[in-house]
N, C-alpha and C positions, 0 to 999 in steps of 0.2 A: 504494498499499499505507500502510495505518494506520501512526502511530508504535507502537502496541502490538504490530502484527506484525512489524515490523522487531525490536522486540527480542526476542521468542520464535523467531524466528527465524535472526537474523544474529549477534545476543548472547546467549546463554544465562546470561550470569553476572548474579546477583541483584542487582536496582535496591533497595540497601536502603535508600537514602535517601527513594526513593518508601514504601520497606514500612513504614518506621517511620511516616510520617505516616499510613499507610493505617490501621495498628493503633489508631491511636488511636480511629477512628471504632468498630471493635468492641468498645472499652474502654468507650465511651459508652454503648454497645446495653447491657452487660451492666450497669454501675453506673445507667441510668436505669429497667432495667427493676426495681431494686431498690426504686425508688418504689411500685410495685404491692404490694408484699409489706402497706405497710402501707395503701395505697387499697384495695385488695380488702375487707379485712375493717372500714376504715372506713364505707365506702359501706354494711355489711351491716349495723352498729349504726347508722349516723346515719337510714338510710332503711327499718329494718327489714324488711329482707330475707330472705328462707330461702335454703337453700346453693344451690338450684337459678338462681334469681333471680341471686344472687350471680354466677354463672357466665356470666350475660349479658356480662360486662366481657372473659373472655377470648376468646367467639364476636365481637364487636365486634374486636376485636385480629387473631384469626387470620383471619377474613372481609376484613379491610381487606387483609390481603398477597393475597389470592386476587383483589380487586375491583382493584388497585392494580396486578398484574402482567398481569391480563386489557386492561385498558385500554392500557398499554404494548404489549399487542401487536398490539391492536384499530388504533392508531393508525400500526403500522408496516405492518399489512394492507393500511389503505386507502392509505396515502401511500407506500408500496414503498420506503421507508426507517426504520430500526428507529430510534426517538426516541434511546436512552442512545447508540448507536452515531451517531447524529447528533449530540448536545451532548458526547459525549464522555464517558469513567469520569469525571473528574475533576469536570466541570461538572454531572453527572447525583446526585453525590454531595452538592456542594454544595447542590445547590436540592433534593433528598430532604432535607437537613437542616434547611434553613426552612421546608420545607413542614412538617416536626414542631414547631418551632417555633409554627408557628399553631396548630396542635393544643394546645400548650400552653396558650397564650392562650386557644384556643377553652375550652378546661377552667377555665381559671380563671374566664372569665365564667360559666360552668356552676355553678360552685361558689357563687358572688355569688348567681347567680341561685336555687339550690337545688334543682336539677333535676336528676336521676339519668339522664335520657334526654339531657341535653344534655353531661352528662359522659361518656356513651358516644360520643356524636357527635366529642366532645375527643378520645378516645383511637382513635378511628377515624382522627383524620385524622392523628395523631402515626402510626400503623402504614400509612397511607399514606406518608408521608414514609419510615419504615423500608422499604417494599416496593421503592421508586425506589433507596434507599441500598443493599440488598443485592442486587439485580438487577446494576447497576454493579458493587460491591465484592467479590464472588464470583469472577467473572471476572479482574477488574481487579488481585487478589491470583495468580491462576494464571498470567498473562501476563505478571508483573515477572521473567521466569526464567527458566528451562529447563522445557518444558511437566511433564514427568517429575517432578521436584520439586513440582509445583502444590501437590499433597496438604498438605506441609507447609507452604507458605505461610499457605493456608487455616486450617492447623491453630493455626499462631502467632497469627492471628488469633483465631481459637474460645479460644485459650487465655488471651489477653490480655481477652477478651468473659468467660470465668468468672472471673477474677481482678474483673473490674468487680463481679459479681454477688457473688461473696464478700464485698468490704470493702463491700459497698452497704448493704446493710441495717443495719450498724453505723453508716455516716456517718450514713445517713437517722434513724436511732433518736437517733442524739445530737442531732442538729438540730433534732427534731420534739420530743425530749422528754429532751432534755440530759442522756443515758445513753446506756451501750451495755451494759447489762444487758439481759435478755430482755424485749420488750414483752409488758405482759398484754392481756388482751382490755378488763381495764376502762380502761387506759391509752388504747386505740384509741377506745374508746366516747367518750372524755372529752376526745377530740381538738379542739381548735376548730377552724372555719374557717379561720379568718384563719393559722393554721399551714400547713394545707391549701394554701392559696392561695401561701404563702413556699416550700413546696415545688416547686410548679409555675411558679412564677416562675423559681428557680433552673436547672429542667428546661430551662425555654426558653431562659435565658443559656446554658447549654451546649450545646445546640445551635448557637446563634449563634457562640460561640467556636470552636465544633468547624469549623464551614462556613468563618469567617475563618480557621482554620488551614490547612485545604485552599486557600484562596484565594490565600494569601501565600507557599505553599508551590514556591520555583522548579524542584526536585526530582524533583516531581508530574510525569509529563507527561498532555497534555491524553485520550491516549485514545480519540482520536476514530477512526471506522470508518467509511472511506468508501464502501464498496461499498453498492452498492443492493440489496436485499433482492426478492425475489420474491414476488407476493402468496401469501398463504395462505388464501384463503376457505375452503377445506373446514374447515382446520384451527380457523378461527375460527367458522364456523358450529356444528360440531360443540359447542366452548365455549360457545356462545352458549347453544344448547339443553340442555346440560348445566347452566348457571349457573341456568335457568330452572327446571329440574326440580329442583335443587338447593332453590332459594324456594319451590318446591313442597312436598318434602321436610322444610325446616326451618321453615316458617309453623307448622303446627301443635304441633309440640314448642316451640316459644318461647311460640305462645298460649296454652299450656296455663298457662300460669306464673299467670294470673290465678287459676287454681282452687284454692282452699283446701284441702288435705286434710290440715289439722293435726287438724283434728275427725274425720277420715273414720276407717271402719272399715278393718280389715286387708285386707278384699278388694275395698273401693273404691281403694285404695292399691296391691293387686297389679294392680289392671285400669289405673291411672293409668300404672303402668310400663311394662304391657306394649303401651299406646297409645304413650308417648314411645318406646321401643325399636324399634318397628314403623317408625315413619319415621325413626327413625335408621339403622337397616338398609336402609332406602331409597335415603337419600342415599347411604351407603356403596356400596350397588350403582351409583346411578347416575355416580359415579366410576369403579369397577370394569368395568361394562360401556362406558362410555365412551372410558377410554382402551383396553381393548380391539379396541373397534370401530377407532378410531383407527389401530393398529398395523395391522391385518388389512388396510384398505383403503387405505394408505398402503402395502404391500406390494406390493401388487397395480397401483397407479397413483400414483406419488409427484407428479407435478402437484396443486399447489395446498393441498399440507401443510405446506410450508415446513419448517422445523425438525424438525414432527414426521414428516418422512419417513425420521428414523433411528431404528430402532430402541432402540441403545442411550438414547436420551433417553427416550422413551415410556415403557420400562420404569424408564428413573432417577425420572422422573416419580413414577410408582408407588411406588417405592421412598422417596423422599421422603418423600411424603404416608403410606408406613406409619412412616418413621423418627422424622419429626417426633410423629405420634402415638402412636409404642410410649414416646418418650422422655417426652413429657406427663403419657401416662396412669400408669406406672409410678412418678412422684413424686409425681400429683394423689392418688392413691389408696392412697399410703404412711400416711398419718397413719390412715386407719378401720384401715386391718390389724395397724397397731400396739396398738390401741385389745382386740384380742382377748387373752381369756386366755391360751392357747397362744401369744402374742408377746409376754407380760408387761403386758397391760390397762395398755398408757401412756397417761396424760393428754396434753393438745395441746401442753401444757410440755414434756412429757417425753419426747414424739414429734421435737421439735424437732432435735435435735441428729442423728437418724438420718436426717431429710428434708436438714439441711444437709450430711450426709456422702454423700447421694444426689447433690445436685446438687454438691458439691464432687468427686465421682467424675469428673465431666464434664473440671473442671479438671484433672485429675492424667492424662489421657489425653491432652486436647491439648497441654499443655504438653510431654508428653514427643513427643508427633509433632511438635512441630514445631522438635525438634532438627535433623531434614535440612534446614530452612530456612536453616542459617549451615553457611558453607563449613569443616567440619571435617574432620579426619582419623577414618580409620576406628578408630582407636585411641580418641581422644577422644569418639566419637560414640558407642560402645559403651558409654564409662564413663560418660556422660552419660546414655543410655538407664537407665542403673541406678538414679544418683543424683537426678534431677531428679521420678519419682515418688515419689520415699520423702522428697524436701525438699517437695515440693506436697501430699504426704499431712501431712507436720508442720504445714505451713503452715494448714489446715482445722482441724484441730484446736489449733492455736494459737489461730487468729482465733476459733473459735467459744470456747474456753475464756477468751478476753480478755472475748468480749460476756455471760458469765455461765454458760456451758451446761455441765452435767457430760458431759466427755467419754471418760470411763474405760471404758466400755461398749464404743465402738468402737477401742480400741488394737487388739484382735487384728485387726480388718479388715483391719489391713496385709499379712495373709495374702494374700487378694484381691488386693491391689497388687501382692504377688509375682510373681501364676499371669499379671498384666497383664503386666507387666514380659517373662516370658516368653515371652508371646504375640506382643509387638512385636519380641524377636529374631527367633521364627520368620517374622513375617511380611518384615521386612526390607524396608518401605518400600516396599512393591508394593501398591497401590490396593487391586486384587483381591484377592488373596492375603489383606490385612489385612481386608478386609471379610468374609471367607469366614469366616476365622478368628474375629473379635470375634463374626459374625452365630452361628458357632456355640456360641460359648461363651453367648451370649445366651439359645439355646434351653436346653442343659443349666442354665444356672444358673435359669432361670424354672423349667422341670419341677422342677428341686430345692427353688424356694420353695414349690409349688404341692403338695408332698408331706412337706416337712420344716417343722415348727415352730422355736422358740425362739430360740437365736441362731443355729446355720443355716439355717434358713430366712431370716431377717434377712438376715443378709449375703448370702446369694445371690440375694436382692432387689435388694439394694440395690447390688450389683454388679452389675447392670443398666447402671448410671450408668459404669460404667468400660468397658462393651460398648457403650455408644451412644457415648460420648466422641468416638471417631476415625471416625464413620461420615458424617457428613455432609460434609467435603474429601474422603473417598473415592467417593462417591453422587456427587458434584457433578462430580468432576474426571473421573469414567469416562465420565458421561452428556452432559457436552459435548464429550469428546475427538471429533476430526474434523469438528465441525461447520462449520469459515471462517467465514464472512461470517454464519450463523446461529447463532452462538456467545451473543450478548447474546438473539436473540430464546429461543434455547434456555434461558438462563438466566431468564427471564421465565416461561419455563414451569415450571421448576422451583420458584422462589420462590413461584408460585400455587399448588402442591401443598404447601404449609405448611398449608392448610388442612385437612388430619390432624389437627393439633393443636386442632382443633374438632369432630371426630368421632369419632374414636375414642377418646378419654378418657371422652366421658359413654357409648358403648357399654359399655366395660366396666363403668362405673359403675352402667348399668342391669343390669348382668348380676349384677354382685353381690349386688341385692338378691333376684336367681333362687335361683343357686347359692351366696352368699356370697362374701366379699371375698377371701379366700384363693386359691378355685378360678377366682376371673374372672382371674387371671393368665395363664391358658391363651391370653387375647387377645393380650399380650406374645411369647406362645412360637409363635403363627400369626404374627406381623411381625416377629420374627426369621428363621425359617423362611424367609419371601419373600425376607429381605433377603440370606440366605445363597444362594437363588435366586439372587438377582438378580446376583452375583458370579461366581457359576459362568457363567452364561448371559453379560453383556454383554464379558465374556473370550473367547468365542468370538466373538462378532459384532465387538467390534474388530479381532480376528485379521483376518477375512474381510475387511475396510476397509485391513489390512497396520498397523494400529497395535497396538503389543505394550509396553503400559507394564512389564511383567515381564522385560523385555531390557534389558541394559545400555545397551544402543543407543537407548533408547525415546523418547530427547530429539530422536530425529530422525525420529520416526514421524510428527510434524506435517509 
């Protein structure tokens, strides 16, 4: 039996020493991601890209997660032993960090060579390293104590990640521009290549420093899984076919960026949007049909399906796909929504505080969800569940005020935070119940956002961040529950589905061209509805397997 399994079965006390080291990696993910807030607009200005071309950066990033996780699974399928399990969680995270450092080096080389394609390759390599890190880090956090409170430990990591994302833009702006004030388009356009090189030199250094921290941390267990895994040839074959079909679907969409529509007629622009939408919907269909086929086939004959023989995992893969998609889609389309007269006709600089609050909302929920990761009395826990989200809200207001943004219009957003606090008290740290409540709130808030304008509509759509904040750990924990030796393989499958961030947002964007940006938020309504369905379905599936996280004895259900 592995040292991780011993920890989770024989000793349910949380390994705080290992957990404190692990969450530093979550912080780096958030902090380093802040560099992209400068990098994307810089590339758009420097290489004279349009908005569609600039989104190739996000596409390269999310595709790398998918490819990286697929390669990890393929190795395990052919070799009969999971690679992350063979290396151990600790070594896998170290190697992932070093791989990301190589990607940062590649980006420096590309900047010197003045090539946008090279930068995309560098970013792809960075994200490949992230794929390995996250495949190991998520189940690692869950395993460092009672499985029933694993969601809280992942929430803790997510909260630290969100904090890194919150302070990152300010630190990056100070390093590149010598000021914490809001960065203008003119400043970004005038940014020299030398400073971009300095940025990614520091990023690479942070990756190496984090790897060293993990390597020398004696309290962090190796996390080696010694069990052999059965070959999953059917699952591999299905995923390879899906990958091939996705390439076919994506190729026309991203090849179309060569077509200059700046001087085209409205009819020609509509035709191009319809062309791109057709292929994007095709990519979505590939994922939906592929996962549905896998679930049905595995239920008839589980041989050769590996971790995908567990229905909770297959449904969870689609849930992660939808969750990442809706989280990114709401935020990515927010700036365009706020340009509407009915939403204040805000310019980019005026919209920034609202977008900052959306991403900050993720931090509010994750900080609150992390409270259960600590051994506290029920009284103290309830008190902190009220205080922490309000404190997190104050931090977001304060940090962005220091950065030079006017946050007065968002003071009353605290009402939405109070509703989230009530939802937390009702959910009582039960993953399935929590996911159902927040998924339902997501449906309601998005519908309100599509029907109401002004402050009410804005707050409703912003609160999508509060709803999303707690979902990742709930989905992850429920999806890998009961997988045993297939845990890291299942984790790789889930990380693979981060691909949703590269498919759902552009679908909403294309829908906005047809129906208008406000009505395009019916896409998030559908996404939240599925996540609510998953919460109900997975609870029943796990009960049939003798696993019930909603019971007080859930820690023994594994």
